[in-house]
C-alpha angles and dihedrals in degrees: 000000000000117000114245093219090056091050091048094050098039103033098146093046091049092052092049094049095045088051087061086061089049097241107181117241090000095163093053092045094051092044090052090050091051090048093049090047092051091049092048093049091048091050090048090051090052089050091052091049091051090050092048092048091046092052091049092049091048089058092048091050090051093050093047092050091051090055093045096250094137097155092056090046091052092050090054091047088065089061091051089055089053090050092051092052092046091048092051090054093046092048089055090049091051091050093049092048091048091052093047092047092048092049090057097041094055091058093060118094124223120280113260119238115255091251093058108117122242114251146102106223139050088253088068096056114118119246103219101168140012132182138175133039120276104247121240108219126213120254110279095029114157137221115251096259090059092044089051089055095042094053095034093242104131131019111203095173093053090052089050089053095049098042116345143273114327096034106097127188115228116211138187112329089004090062092043090051090053094048093044094051092049091053090045092053093046093049091049090050092049090049086056091056101266120141114226117241127188103201132183117275093222126059136188125244093263090060092047090051093046094063096036102255090115130092091359100060102021093128091053095056127081108243126205097210101191093056097028092233131137129220107236119256089200139359086248089083101059095031095052090044090061083084099046110133090004130132106208126198115260091225090057092061129144098045109193122196133170131189142174119221140152108253127216125205128166091209089198113199095022114135142131137068093309091069096053121128112342095346094101125008138174092219123032141149124251141169112217131198118206131184133192103203146183109255092238092055104038099098092047087053091048088058089049090054092048090053090050091056089045090057093051093053092047091052088051088054093232127144110238144171133204121224126195102217120236121232095263094052098047125107122257095255102036128107094185130003134187115197121202119211130187123205117249104212096191094047092037095223142097119262125201112239104165143019118199116190147176113213094182107201097329095101095034091056088057092042095044088226109161143160128217108243129211087261088066092246129117116249132186116254125225119244127210135178141175141181108250084190142336107203111211101072091032088058090044095054093038092055093044100042097043097045119122133175087263097049142282118316117221116222111253092242091060100045095086089051099047100033097229137073099205138038109212 
């Protein structure tokens, strides 16, 4: 959530940067926030004046009573009654203005970093890095959903029977591949200094609000109505919320955590050929990396996280590219995001497999996650997270790109984790 004092002191800049995210009616929204803030501050000032006058009158009454001037004391008491009634009304006004201001502030997305490209659509994202040759498949090569059926790795129809579309069943070497990749990603994260966390798969509304999923993406999350809990869309939510309402030690920064979880997303409105097979699921596995960082170090750490994801894709022997997302394609909470895409040789298109983002203090302001600085004051931390990695499209491109007439080759880095070097 944006800080009201920053909006107040940098109004023109806030409007300009939110316009890059294509916030509708941004000028009117920011002007209304400034107006509400001014009204609230004026009401608070009136409340403070009432309190100061009340304290002063209380002293006068005490002195008059000591000297036996009861009639004068009683006349002043009438004014104190007026002040109490006035203060009660002003307090209510302050509370109403605070609620109204809060309800507007929570609808605003994070401010994009200055290097975020202009643009509205994914086609306007900036390709900043690309590595690996696009594989040329043999004649008769298959897309991953047909490979999954041919080698009895994934049963999409059985998942549809048990639950519904988007909930596949992994079998045999397909299940071992999933488990092996999860362990590989976790081990690589721990080698990079991340501490493994095994968090809950359901979170409360406060946790969803803390990382920006609520109220922005409420319709995209599975909601357990009886208990008012949400199935997590990513491990980012519970892991980052470990630090909600926490003051961390400056010397402990950065705090680096990783975790594997299933992820659940309703993906309402998704349909068409681009969602076939593993391309878009309602339940999928992902290893997440999360950092709680000092504001002065967060962009250096974002580069570190990007390099970590690079290393994973290179060990999986997959061609990939990195996109810096434009303002219109960024998430609600992000200040800067790099998307990783691998090339699907059988589908002949790029598939997103990771997003790595810096949220600056947008999440920490909601979370009230701070550190005590050398100046003795509390400061908001910066939060970062990245997929390292999400499995479905990695599995899709791995199966497609490594297929041969004899079977599917397993990258050398994965062989110790899965126990086989070929699927045939």
